[in-house]
N, C-alpha and C positions, 0 to 999 in steps of 0.2 A: 144320644146312647139309655137306654132304659137301665135306670139302678134297680137293685135287688131292694126288696124289703128291709133287709136288716143294713144297708147303705142307706138307705132314704131315713129310718131310723135313728141314724149315729150323726147323719147330718143336722136332723131337725136338735139333737140333743146338745150338741155344740153350741155354747153361747158365745157369741162377738165378743161380747164386753169382758166375760172371764179371759177368752184369747188374748184382749188389747190387757189388760191387767196381769197375766201371765206373762207376755212379750217388757212389762215397764217393770216386776220385779227380776227378772234374769239381766235387763240393761244394767238397775240400780245396784242390784245383790242384795236387796234386802226389800221385806213384807213391807214396812214405816216409810223407807224414801219413797217406793210406790206408791204406797195411802196419799202422801203430800203434795206428790206431785198428779193426781188423779181426782182430787180433790176428793177422797171418801176414806171415812174409818178405817184402820186397821184390821180390826175384825171381820171386816164384810170383805177385805182382799183376803183376807184368809180364809174364809167360810166359803169364798169361790173357787179359788186354788183345788182345795180339800173336794170340793162338788165336781170338779172339773177333773180329778186324780182317779176319784169313783167313778166317773163316767167312762172314761178311759182304760177305769180297771187296773193302774199301773199306777209307780208312784212317780212325780215329776220331778220334786227338791226335797232334797236334804237340809232340812233346817237346822242351823246350830245358832250357836251364842253369836257370831260376828254377822249374821244373816243366812244365806240360802246359799248351795250349788246345786248346778245341772243332775240330776241322773240322767244315764246315756237315753232313755227315753224323753227325758226333758228336751236334751238337745234336738233328739227329731223334731220334737214337736214345736222349737223353737221357729227353726227352720221353715216349718209349712204353715206356720200362724203368722211369721214375717210376711210371705209370697202374698198367704190370705189376705191378711191386710193391706199391703201394699194391691193388690187387686183390688180391694175395695175401694182405698183411695181415689187409685185413678180413676176408678168409674166414675165416681163422684164430680174427680175435677175434669173430666170430659163432658159429662152430661149440663152441668152447672154453665161452661163456655157455652154449650150448643145454646140453652136456655138464654146466654146474654146475646145471643149470635155471632160468638166466634165458632165456627165449626171443631178448632181443637186448637192443642198446643202440642209442641214438641220440644224436649227438654235434650240441648245439647250442652257435655263436657267438652272441653277444647284445648290443648297447647297453646300457649302466646303464640307459638311461631304458627301457628295454623290463624290465629285468631290474628295476627299481624300481617302475615302475609297474604292471605288469598280470603278468609270468611267476608271478609265488609263487600265485597263486591260480590262474593257469591250468593249470601243472604238478602242482601239487598235486591239482586234479580228476582230469587225466589218470591220474597215479600210482595216484590210488585206485579205477581206473576198469582201468589195466594193471598189476596191481601186480607181472608176470613180466618188466616192461619196465625198464629202469636210462636214467636220463638225461644225458649229463654234459655238465653249462653252464659256458661261459669265456664271461667280461666280454672287450669288446673294443672300440676303436675302432670305427665303423660302416665306414669303407674300409679297417679291416682283418678286419672284419666280411667283406664280402665279397668280396675276399682270400682269406679261408681255405675259401670257397666255392667258388671258383674254381680253389683246388691241391689240393682234394679234404681237407684236415684238419677238415673242417664237413658233416656233411650238411644242416643246416638253420643258416639263418643267422639271424637277427631284426635288425632296423634301419630307420634314418631313410634313405633315399636319395637325396642330392639329384641323384647326374648318372646317367647310364645305365649298366648291368651290361653289356652285350657281351652275351653268348651266355645270361647268365644267367636261369634265369625267376624270378619276381615274384606272390605273391598276398597281396592286403590283410591286415595283421593287426586293426590299432587306429589310429585317430586320436587323438595328442597335440595338447594346446593351450599355447603355450610362451609364462610371461609374466616381467613385470619384478619382482626381486623386490628392494624397499627397508627400509629401517629405519621402525619404527611412527614417525607423526608428519610425516615426506620430505614435501617439496612437490609431489612428484610424485604423491604416494598420493591427496592432495585433487579429484584429477581423474579418478579413476575408471578410465577409458580412454584409452594413449596411441597415438601412432606413436611408433615405437622411435627416430628422429631426435631425439626430443624428450628423451630420455633420455641424449644422445649429448653434453651441456653436465657432465656425471657423471663422474667419477671410473669404471670400470670392473672388475668383478672378473669375470675369465674364465675358462673352461674350457680344458680342453687346447687347445694351436693349431691342433690337426688334429682336433678334434671337430665335428659335422656342425653344432653351435649356435653354436661361433664363427665357423668359417668364414658361415654366414647372417647374423652381426651384422657383421663385415667388410664383404662381399657390399654389404649394405642402407646402410653408412656410407659403401663407396663410391660407392652409385648417388644419394646425395647432396651427394658431395662432400666427406664430411668423414672424417675418421678417430675411433679410438675412444682414448677416454682411459685406456687399461690401467695399470690399477695394481698389478695382481697377478695368475699365472695361476694355478689351483688345480687338482689332479685328482680332486676329491669333491665331489659335491651336500651333502654336509653339512658341508664345509670350505669353501663358498663360504657357505651360510646362518653362519658364524660369524664369516668375514671381513667381512660385510654388517653385521653384529649390532656390529661392532666398529668400525663407519665408515668404513670402505675404501673402499667404492663402493658402486654396484648392480649385478648383475646378472639373465643372462636362464637362466630352468630350467623345465623340464617342470610344467605348474600342476599334477597330480595327484602329482608327485615332491614338489611342496613341500607341497602338504596333510599327507601322509604323514611326513613332518620337520617338520611347525609347529612342536613343541616346541623347535627348535631357533634361541634368541635370539628377540627382540621384532622383528617382521617381518609386513611384509604383501607383497600380491601385489598387482599392476596389469596390467589388460589390453592384451594389443599389439593394435593393430588390423590390423597389418601382416599379407598376405598371407601371406609365408612363416612367420607363429608358427603356422599348420594345419596340421601334421604330418599324414601315413601313414606307420606302422611297416610296415615289409613283412615277409613270410616268403621265404628266397630261397633256392634251388635251381639245380642246375645242370640237371638234369629231373626235374620231379616225379613224371610217370608209372615212372622207374626207379631210382625210392629205392626201399632195402629196404622190404620190408612195417612194420617196426617205425617207419621215419622217416616214410610215409605216413601211418599209424595218426594221427604226432601230428600230421601238417600238419592232415590232416583236424578235428582237435581243434579246435585254434588258428586255424583257419578261420572255424572252426563259432563262434568265440568272438568274431569278428568284429563279427557283429551285436547281439552283447548288449551291454548295458553295464557297464562296469565296475563291481566290486564298491564301495561308498560304502565311503568312506576313514572309520574308527575312532579312529586314532588319539589318545589324550590330548590336548591342548592343550597342555598344561604338563608335557609329560612327552617327552624327545627320542625323537626313531626316528629310528635311524641308517641308512645307505646298505649291504648288506650288503656292498660290497666297501669300504670306509675310503675310503682314499684312492686308488685306482685310477683310472684313466683313463677319462672318461667320454666318452659320444658322446652 
């Protein structure tokens, strides 16, 4: 696409260093703090911001004794500046890895449910096929996974989505089944399968208060006019198993994750008949068609596994198998 002369001149007048300093000032709310972080004199930062406002012929910041506040034009520029700087960082990262002999990398944020149950096998198979691609995987709550993709901090997200994702795109990855975990010999064990309402008579060991599982439990309790008797919040699936084993209550977690950790205490799972206990784990991206080639390859591989059964769980019954994330927040 050909740029008009005025558009070319505008692109030439915008200085990337000034954009970086503008973003720093916005993030820190102060020219002085931004100058300290960027190792530059505050007067130089102020001069660059003034030049940027002159170039754009509009005020970007309202300066006051406590710092700065964005004008509407400043809000708009901040959005675009972040997008431009993110694209440059992404370009630099990908090109540097080409120079190092790595064809690229994919940044993935995923919930612990996906990480524990499915990703070790699926990512391992992908890496064996594409040894030149590096995957940076981070564990986060499902809500944080969606936010990371929206903000460009991750190429792909993998999580359970309870609500809409706005302009993001999704593809099916895996199904999982939530079950109630009880101590061996518990009264609910004999019933085989229950509605979650039956578990509300007992103390609960809950996951992180913002996890998709705990939010679903709260909604289910509210739907029948009840509340959860929460004894304790834990931040990992193995911690939940240990608490339940020691008599602190019952808890809900994905069935396959429990099978993988079946040696953590003398515990049993009870099937939940509620519709919300059947969950779809999704791949999330801003736009799958515009992802870098490496991310598109990974997305294609993972969606291809969606129709394949999960590998059988082979963890020995009497030896504990721990979540790779220890006691970090779960979803």
